[in-house]
LUMSE-964853 format. One record per residue (C-alpha): residue number from 1; residue in one letter; x negated, y, z negated. Coordinates in steps of 0.25 Angstrom, whole numbers. Layout:
% residues N
(NUM, 'A', (X, Y, Z))
...
***
This chain:
% residues 479
(1, 'M', (0, 0, 0))
(2, 'S', (-7, 13, 4))
(3, 'G', (-4, 27, 8))
(4, 'H', (7, 29, -1))
(5, 'T', (12, 43, -6))
(6, 'E', (22, 46, -16))
(7, 'A', (23, 62, -16))
(8, 'R', (30, 68, -28))
(9, 'L', (28, 82, -27))
(10, 'S', (33, 95, -34))
(11, 'T', (31, 109, -35))
(12, 'G', (33, 109, -50))
(13, 'Q', (45, 119, -50))
(14, 'N', (53, 110, -59))
(15, 'A', (43, 109, -70))
(16, 'A', (47, 116, -83))
(17, 'Q', (33, 122, -85))
(18, 'T', (20, 123, -78))
(19, 'I', (6, 120, -83))
(20, 'E', (-7, 124, -76))
(21, 'V', (-20, 117, -77))
(22, 'D', (-33, 115, -69))
(23, 'V', (-33, 100, -70))
(24, 'L', (-21, 91, -73))
(25, 'V', (-24, 76, -76))
(26, 'V', (-12, 67, -74))
(27, 'G', (-14, 54, -83))
(28, 'G', (-22, 52, -95))
(29, 'G', (-29, 38, -93))
(30, 'T', (-44, 38, -93))
(31, 'S', (-45, 44, -79))
(32, 'G', (-36, 56, -84))
(33, 'V', (-44, 57, -97))
(34, 'G', (-57, 58, -89))
(35, 'A', (-51, 68, -79))
(36, 'A', (-45, 77, -90))
(37, 'I', (-58, 77, -98))
(38, 'S', (-67, 81, -87))
(39, 'A', (-58, 91, -81))
(40, 'A', (-56, 98, -94))
(41, 'R', (-71, 98, -98))
(42, 'L', (-74, 105, -85))
(43, 'G', (-65, 116, -89))
(44, 'A', (-52, 113, -82))
(45, 'N', (-39, 115, -88))
(46, 'T', (-35, 101, -89))
(47, 'L', (-22, 94, -93))
(48, 'L', (-20, 79, -94))
(49, 'V', (-6, 73, -93))
(50, 'E', (-3, 59, -98))
(51, 'R', (10, 52, -99))
(52, 'Y', (7, 45, -112))
(53, 'G', (2, 50, -125))
(54, 'F', (-12, 45, -124))
(55, 'L', (-24, 45, -114))
(56, 'G', (-32, 33, -109))
(57, 'G', (-21, 27, -99))
(58, 'V', (-23, 12, -96))
(59, 'A', (-33, 11, -107))
(60, 'N', (-21, 11, -117))
(61, 'V', (-17, -2, -111))
(62, 'G', (-28, -8, -119))
(63, 'L', (-40, -10, -109))
(64, 'C', (-55, -9, -110))
(65, 'L', (-62, 2, -102))
(66, 'H', (-69, -3, -89))
(67, 'T', (-80, 0, -87))
(68, 'F', (-92, 8, -90))
(69, 'H', (-102, -1, -83))
(70, 'S', (-105, -6, -70))
(71, 'S', (-105, -21, -65))
(72, 'Q', (-119, -21, -68))
(73, 'G', (-117, -18, -83))
(74, 'D', (-122, -3, -82))
(75, 'R', (-114, 8, -88))
(76, 'V', (-110, 17, -76))
(77, 'V', (-99, 26, -83))
(78, 'A', (-102, 38, -92))
(79, 'G', (-95, 51, -92))
(80, 'T', (-81, 53, -99))
(81, 'P', (-78, 38, -100))
(82, 'W', (-91, 36, -108))
(83, 'E', (-88, 48, -117))
(84, 'M', (-74, 42, -120))
(85, 'I', (-79, 28, -124))
(86, 'T', (-91, 34, -132))
(87, 'R', (-81, 42, -140))
(88, 'M', (-72, 29, -142))
(89, 'V', (-84, 21, -147))
(90, 'K', (-87, 31, -157))
(91, 'L', (-72, 30, -162))
(92, 'G', (-72, 15, -163))
(93, 'G', (-63, 14, -151))
(94, 'S', (-72, 6, -141))
(95, 'T', (-84, -3, -141))
(96, 'G', (-89, 4, -129))
(97, 'P', (-93, -4, -116))
(98, 'V', (-95, -19, -119))
(99, 'F', (-102, -28, -110))
(100, 'I', (-93, -41, -106))
(101, 'E', (-97, -55, -104))
(102, 'N', (-90, -63, -93))
(103, 'A', (-81, -52, -87))
(104, 'H', (-78, -44, -75))
(105, 'M', (-85, -32, -79))
(106, 'E', (-98, -29, -87))
(107, 'T', (-92, -20, -98))
(108, 'T', (-79, -14, -104))
(109, 'T', (-76, -5, -115))
(110, 'P', (-65, -9, -125))
(111, 'I', (-58, 2, -132))
(112, 'D', (-47, 6, -142))
(113, 'V', (-37, 13, -134))
(114, 'E', (-32, 22, -146))
(115, 'V', (-46, 27, -147))
(116, 'M', (-47, 30, -132))
(117, 'K', (-34, 37, -133))
(118, 'Y', (-40, 46, -143))
(119, 'V', (-53, 48, -137))
(120, 'T', (-48, 51, -123))
(121, 'Q', (-38, 61, -129))
(122, 'E', (-49, 68, -137))
(123, 'M', (-58, 69, -125))
(124, 'V', (-47, 75, -116))
(125, 'M', (-44, 85, -127))
(126, 'E', (-58, 89, -130))
(127, 'S', (-61, 91, -115))
(128, 'G', (-50, 102, -115))
(129, 'A', (-40, 95, -107))
(130, 'R', (-25, 94, -112))
(131, 'I', (-17, 82, -113))
(132, 'L', (-2, 81, -110))
(133, 'Y', (3, 68, -115))
(134, 'H', (17, 62, -112))
(135, 'T', (18, 69, -98))
(136, 'S', (20, 62, -85))
(137, 'P', (18, 68, -71))
(138, 'L', (31, 69, -62))
(139, 'E', (27, 76, -49))
(140, 'V', (15, 83, -42))
(141, 'A', (15, 97, -39))
(142, 'V', (8, 100, -25))
(143, 'D', (5, 112, -16))
(144, 'G', (3, 106, -2))
(145, 'D', (-7, 95, -4))
(146, 'R', (-12, 100, -17))
(147, 'V', (-7, 95, -31))
(148, 'T', (-5, 107, -40))
(149, 'G', (1, 100, -52))
(150, 'V', (9, 89, -58))
(151, 'V', (23, 90, -64))
(152, 'V', (24, 82, -77))
(153, 'A', (35, 79, -87))
(154, 'N', (35, 77, -102))
(155, 'K', (44, 80, -114))
(156, 'G', (43, 94, -110))
(157, 'G', (48, 92, -96))
(158, 'R', (41, 95, -83))
(159, 'T', (28, 103, -82))
(160, 'L', (21, 106, -69))
(161, 'I', (6, 105, -72))
(162, 'K', (-2, 113, -61))
(163, 'A', (-16, 109, -59))
(164, 'K', (-28, 113, -50))
(165, 'V', (-31, 98, -50))
(166, 'V', (-23, 86, -54))
(167, 'I', (-29, 73, -58))
(168, 'D', (-21, 60, -55))
(169, 'A', (-25, 51, -67))
(170, 'S', (-11, 44, -67))
(171, 'G', (-17, 31, -63))
(172, 'D', (-6, 29, -53))
(173, 'G', (-9, 41, -45))
(174, 'D', (4, 47, -48))
(175, 'I', (0, 61, -45))
(176, 'A', (-7, 59, -33))
(177, 'T', (4, 50, -27))
(178, 'W', (14, 61, -30))
(179, 'A', (5, 71, -23))
(180, 'G', (5, 63, -10))
(181, 'V', (-9, 56, -11))
(182, 'P', (-8, 42, -4))
(183, 'Y', (-11, 30, -12))
(184, 'E', (-12, 15, -11))
(185, 'K', (-7, 4, -20))
(186, 'G', (-12, -10, -22))
(187, 'R', (-21, -19, -13))
(188, 'K', (-21, -17, 2))
(189, 'S', (-15, -31, 5))
(190, 'D', (-2, -30, -3))
(191, 'G', (-2, -17, -11))
(192, 'K', (-2, -25, -24))
(193, 'M', (-8, -19, -36))
(194, 'Q', (-16, -25, -48))
(195, 'R', (-7, -30, -59))
(196, 'M', (-3, -23, -72))
(197, 'S', (-6, -27, -86))
(198, 'M', (-1, -25, -100))
(199, 'V', (-13, -25, -110))
(200, 'F', (-9, -28, -125))
(201, 'K', (-16, -28, -138))
(202, 'V', (-16, -41, -147))
(203, 'G', (-18, -40, -162))
(204, 'N', (-23, -50, -172))
(205, 'V', (-31, -58, -163))
(206, 'D', (-44, -65, -165))
(207, 'L', (-51, -61, -152))
(208, 'P', (-64, -69, -154))
(209, 'A', (-56, -82, -156))
(210, 'A', (-48, -79, -144))
(211, 'M', (-60, -76, -135))
(212, 'A', (-66, -89, -140))
(213, 'A', (-53, -96, -134))
(214, 'I', (-50, -88, -121))
(215, 'G', (-62, -78, -119))
(216, 'K', (-68, -77, -106))
(217, 'G', (-77, -64, -106))
(218, 'G', (-79, -54, -116))
(219, 'A', (-86, -43, -123))
(220, 'W', (-90, -43, -138))
(221, 'A', (-93, -30, -145))
(222, 'P', (-92, -25, -159))
(223, 'L', (-79, -19, -162))
(224, 'P', (-79, -4, -164))
(225, 'L', (-74, -3, -178))
(226, 'T', (-79, -16, -184))
(227, 'G', (-91, -20, -177))
(228, 'E', (-86, -34, -175))
(229, 'R', (-90, -41, -162))
(230, 'Y', (-78, -44, -155))
(231, 'P', (-73, -47, -140))
(232, 'V', (-69, -33, -136))
(233, 'W', (-67, -37, -122))
(234, 'W', (-63, -51, -117))
(235, 'S', (-58, -59, -106))
(236, 'A', (-50, -72, -107))
(237, 'T', (-42, -83, -100))
(238, 'L', (-32, -93, -106))
(239, 'E', (-38, -105, -98))
(240, 'A', (-40, -112, -111))
(241, 'F', (-25, -112, -113))
(242, 'A', (-21, -115, -99))
(243, 'D', (-11, -125, -102))
(244, 'A', (-4, -115, -112))
(245, 'V', (-5, -104, -102))
(246, 'A', (2, -113, -92))
(247, 'A', (13, -118, -102))
(248, 'E', (16, -104, -106))
(249, 'G', (16, -98, -92))
(250, 'L', (7, -87, -97))
(251, 'F', (7, -75, -86))
(252, 'L', (-9, -74, -88))
(253, 'G', (-12, -88, -84))
(254, 'L', (-27, -91, -86))
(255, 'D', (-31, -78, -80))
(256, 'E', (-42, -69, -87))
(257, 'F', (-37, -58, -97))
(258, 'W', (-44, -48, -105))
(259, 'G', (-44, -41, -118))
(260, 'N', (-52, -30, -126))
(261, 'T', (-52, -24, -140))
(262, 'V', (-60, -15, -149))
(263, 'R', (-53, -20, -162))
(264, 'G', (-54, -33, -169))
(265, 'R', (-41, -43, -169))
(266, 'E', (-35, -36, -157))
(267, 'T', (-37, -36, -142))
(268, 'N', (-31, -30, -130))
(269, 'I', (-27, -40, -119))
(270, 'N', (-26, -38, -104))
(271, 'A', (-19, -50, -98))
(272, 'S', (-5, -46, -93))
(273, 'R', (-3, -45, -78))
(274, 'M', (9, -39, -70))
(275, 'Q', (8, -40, -55))
(276, 'G', (15, -34, -44))
(277, 'L', (19, -21, -51))
(278, 'D', (17, -6, -47))
(279, 'G', (12, 3, -58))
(280, 'T', (19, 15, -51))
(281, 'N', (32, 8, -51))
(282, 'A', (40, 10, -65))
(283, 'D', (47, -3, -63))
(284, 'D', (34, -10, -61))
(285, 'L', (28, -3, -73))
(286, 'S', (40, -7, -81))
(287, 'R', (39, -22, -77))
(288, 'G', (24, -21, -80))
(289, 'E', (27, -16, -94))
(290, 'I', (37, -27, -97))
(291, 'E', (30, -39, -91))
(292, 'G', (17, -34, -97))
(293, 'K', (22, -35, -111))
(294, 'R', (28, -48, -108))
(295, 'Q', (15, -53, -104))
(296, 'V', (8, -47, -116))
(297, 'F', (17, -55, -126))
(298, 'A', (16, -68, -117))
(299, 'L', (1, -68, -118))
(300, 'S', (1, -63, -132))
(301, 'A', (10, -75, -136))
(302, 'F', (1, -85, -128))
(303, 'L', (-12, -80, -135))
(304, 'R', (-6, -81, -148))
(305, 'K', (-1, -95, -146))
(306, 'Y', (-13, -101, -139))
(307, 'V', (-26, -93, -140))
(308, 'P', (-35, -93, -153))
(309, 'G', (-36, -80, -159))
(310, 'F', (-23, -75, -155))
(311, 'E', (-14, -83, -164))
(312, 'E', (-9, -72, -173))
(313, 'S', (-11, -61, -162))
(314, 'F', (0, -51, -158))
(315, 'V', (3, -40, -147))
(316, 'A', (-2, -28, -154))
(317, 'A', (1, -18, -142))
(318, 'T', (4, -18, -128))
(319, 'A', (-2, -7, -119))
(320, 'P', (6, 6, -118))
(321, 'F', (8, 3, -103))
(322, 'V', (6, -8, -93))
(323, 'G', (-8, -7, -87))
(324, 'V', (-8, -4, -72))
(325, 'R', (-20, -7, -64))
(326, 'E', (-16, -1, -50))
(327, 'T', (-6, 8, -43))
(328, 'R', (-9, 19, -33))
(329, 'R', (-23, 21, -28))
(330, 'M', (-23, 35, -22))
(331, 'S', (-30, 38, -9))
(332, 'G', (-42, 47, -10))
(333, 'E', (-53, 53, -2))
(334, 'Y', (-60, 40, -4))
(335, 'Q', (-54, 26, -7))
(336, 'L', (-64, 18, -16))
(337, 'T', (-64, 3, -11))
(338, 'G', (-67, -10, -18))
(339, 'E', (-79, -11, -9))
(340, 'D', (-84, 2, -15))
(341, 'C', (-83, -3, -29))
(342, 'L', (-89, -17, -26))
(343, 'N', (-101, -11, -19))
(344, 'G', (-104, -1, -30))
(345, 'R', (-102, 11, -20))
(346, 'K', (-107, 24, -24))
(347, 'F', (-102, 37, -19))
(348, 'D', (-107, 52, -17))
(349, 'D', (-94, 57, -24))
(350, 'G', (-94, 46, -35))
(351, 'I', (-88, 50, -48))
(352, 'A', (-87, 37, -56))
(353, 'K', (-95, 24, -57))
(354, 'V', (-87, 11, -59))
(355, 'G', (-92, -3, -62))
(356, 'Y', (-79, -10, -65))
(357, 'P', (-76, -22, -56))
(358, 'I', (-65, -22, -46))
(359, 'D', (-54, -28, -55))
(360, 'I', (-41, -33, -48))
(361, 'H', (-30, -38, -55))
(362, 'D', (-25, -45, -43))
(363, 'P', (-10, -42, -40))
(364, 'A', (-7, -55, -34))
(365, 'S', (-15, -66, -41))
(366, 'G', (-15, -60, -55))
(367, 'K', (-30, -63, -55))
(368, 'T', (-40, -52, -59))
(369, 'L', (-51, -50, -49))
(370, 'F', (-65, -44, -53))
(371, 'T', (-76, -39, -43))
(372, 'K', (-89, -33, -48))
(373, 'I', (-94, -20, -44))
(374, 'G', (-107, -21, -36))
(375, 'G', (-117, -11, -30))
(376, 'E', (-130, -5, -35))
(377, 'D', (-125, -3, -50))
(378, 'G', (-112, -10, -51))
(379, 'S', (-104, 2, -50))
(380, 'Y', (-97, 10, -39))
(381, 'D', (-93, 25, -38))
(382, 'I', (-79, 31, -37))
(383, 'P', (-80, 43, -27))
(384, 'Y', (-73, 56, -31))
(385, 'R', (-65, 55, -18))
(386, 'C', (-57, 44, -24))
(387, 'L', (-52, 54, -34))
(388, 'V', (-47, 64, -22))
(389, 'P', (-34, 60, -16))
(390, 'L', (-30, 61, -2))
(391, 'R', (-21, 72, 3))
(392, 'V', (-19, 79, -10))
(393, 'D', (-27, 90, -17))
(394, 'G', (-28, 95, -31))
(395, 'L', (-28, 81, -36))
(396, 'L', (-38, 70, -41))
(397, 'L', (-36, 56, -44))
(398, 'A', (-42, 48, -56))
(399, 'G', (-40, 34, -62))
(400, 'R', (-35, 22, -54))
(401, 'C', (-28, 30, -44))
(402, 'I', (-40, 35, -37))
(403, 'S', (-43, 31, -22))
(404, 'T', (-47, 17, -22))
(405, 'T', (-43, 4, -15))
(406, 'H', (-36, -7, -23))
(407, 'E', (-49, -14, -26))
(408, 'A', (-57, -2, -30))
(409, 'M', (-46, 2, -39))
(410, 'A', (-47, -11, -46))
(411, 'S', (-61, -6, -51))
(412, 'T', (-58, 9, -52))
(413, 'R', (-46, 8, -61))
(414, 'T', (-52, 6, -74))
(415, 'M', (-52, 16, -85))
(416, 'I', (-67, 20, -86))
(417, 'T', (-67, 23, -71))
(418, 'G', (-54, 31, -72))
(419, 'M', (-60, 40, -83))
(420, 'M', (-73, 42, -74))
(421, 'V', (-64, 45, -62))
(422, 'G', (-56, 54, -71))
(423, 'Q', (-68, 62, -75))
(424, 'A', (-72, 64, -61))
(425, 'A', (-58, 68, -57))
(426, 'G', (-57, 78, -69))
(427, 'T', (-70, 84, -65))
(428, 'A', (-67, 86, -51))
(429, 'A', (-53, 92, -55))
(430, 'A', (-60, 102, -64))
(431, 'L', (-70, 106, -53))
(432, 'A', (-59, 108, -43))
(433, 'A', (-50, 116, -52))
(434, 'R', (-62, 125, -56))
(435, 'S', (-66, 127, -41))
(436, 'G', (-53, 127, -35))
(437, 'A', (-57, 116, -25))
(438, 'R', (-49, 104, -22))
(439, 'P', (-53, 91, -29))
(440, 'R', (-57, 85, -15))
(441, 'E', (-67, 97, -13))
(442, 'I', (-75, 94, -26))
(443, 'D', (-89, 92, -23))
(444, 'P', (-92, 77, -27))
(445, 'G', (-107, 81, -31))
(446, 'E', (-102, 92, -40))
(447, 'L', (-92, 82, -46))
(448, 'R', (-102, 72, -48))
(449, 'R', (-112, 82, -55))
(450, 'E', (-101, 86, -64))
(451, 'L', (-97, 72, -68))
(452, 'R', (-112, 69, -71))
(453, 'R', (-112, 81, -80))
(454, 'Q', (-101, 75, -87))
(455, 'G', (-109, 62, -89))
(456, 'A', (-103, 54, -78))
(457, 'H', (-112, 43, -72))
(458, 'L', (-112, 43, -57))
(459, 'D', (-125, 38, -53))
(460, 'V', (-130, 24, -49))
(461, 'G', (-133, 15, -61))
(462, 'P', (-130, 15, -75))
(463, 'V', (-127, 27, -84))
(464, 'P', (-141, 33, -88))
(465, 'G', (-144, 28, -102))
(466, 'S', (-134, 17, -102))
(467, 'E', (-143, 6, -98))
(468, 'S', (-145, 2, -113))
(469, 'E', (-130, 1, -116))
(470, 'R', (-129, -14, -113))
(471, 'S', (-138, -17, -125))
(472, 'A', (-137, -5, -133))
(473, 'S', (-126, -11, -142))
(474, 'A', (-117, -22, -143))
(475, 'L', (-106, -13, -139))
(476, 'G', (-113, -10, -125))
(477, 'I', (-112, 5, -128))
(478, 'A', (-123, 15, -133))
(479, 'L', (-117, 26, -141))
***
């Protein structure tokens, strides 16, 4: 499915009030957080609009942060994401990056999402940006081919927020779509998108005992508050209980599933799988929420009945919303391809380095397919042009809706990458707002120099000074 547009335009005349800013960021996930912080730090009058009452986006589903490292195990991410995780470690909210045995990636970073909510909020506020919670976009205001603002709604009614530059960090490309930017959905062969998942938290579990029974891969590290060595990330299968899986008709079968924690006696579990659903369709999202919770309780009951360590466990929480891996991918001045990723391609206008594999939760078979990043240093660049939409000015893209193919998005969609892309988008937006230039006219060289000044790493090889981190501590992080 390609070339779609769903224009939903407005002059904003029906809005009850009007606000004017330099940079408007729509969406408070990691990409929106990165964008708001960088734009405000450069002096732009910045407003971040978020539909929920917290930041972090899909991090709140209960996932680890993938990943600060290349496929060769070298740290290639610095800048705002590293600043965030450093603060979280100091507050006991993360182990920092941990190296994994027998897994599809070199490292991951377990977090306490409550600490992340607090840290991201404080970073945004300290930057000088403002946050408007419980507010959803309704329409896009345009003048010719230029986005001039967004009409939003909250308890106070409708408001037109005029902006010199709007950053679409909605995840689904809502703003870009309404403004008329073409997009693609799903894979080329049939338009099918990666499956959704409902992550949940289990309490009162003896995780080391459980891993002895079903564990496949894992990362053991000291827990932040107690120092106890614990499986803070793990993968597992139910192959040892194949007869019971067949008898119970468990949806998961014998496929691999994953979990993470930074607290003892509890773990998040990422196992549910809802296929054939569209995250831009309210009916499908509702079905995902309903089926997701059914799968959560089915798996929880199975684990409690059969798997050692789960005997007295219980569902402590389900995610605040179903996890959506793929919807619209907007069309930009460059479309990053799977081949670009796998070959470790570098670009003159590169604004982020990524080492996470192509990770496709296959929409047909239900299997999860991982392909490692190659190239000189096990990472590839995302070019700035992927953030610049076709046809429409006054707008930048951030997060998983940037311009990629289905295969490339399966690598770029992760939260650490989203924050890096957001940092670049916010920086470019501030530069454009200051100069009066269109975002597509920003000099990539100037943008890269500014990102480097902010601490971002854009060069081939590991972050300078990070080479010793692998052995610096049991945590895999040197702070």
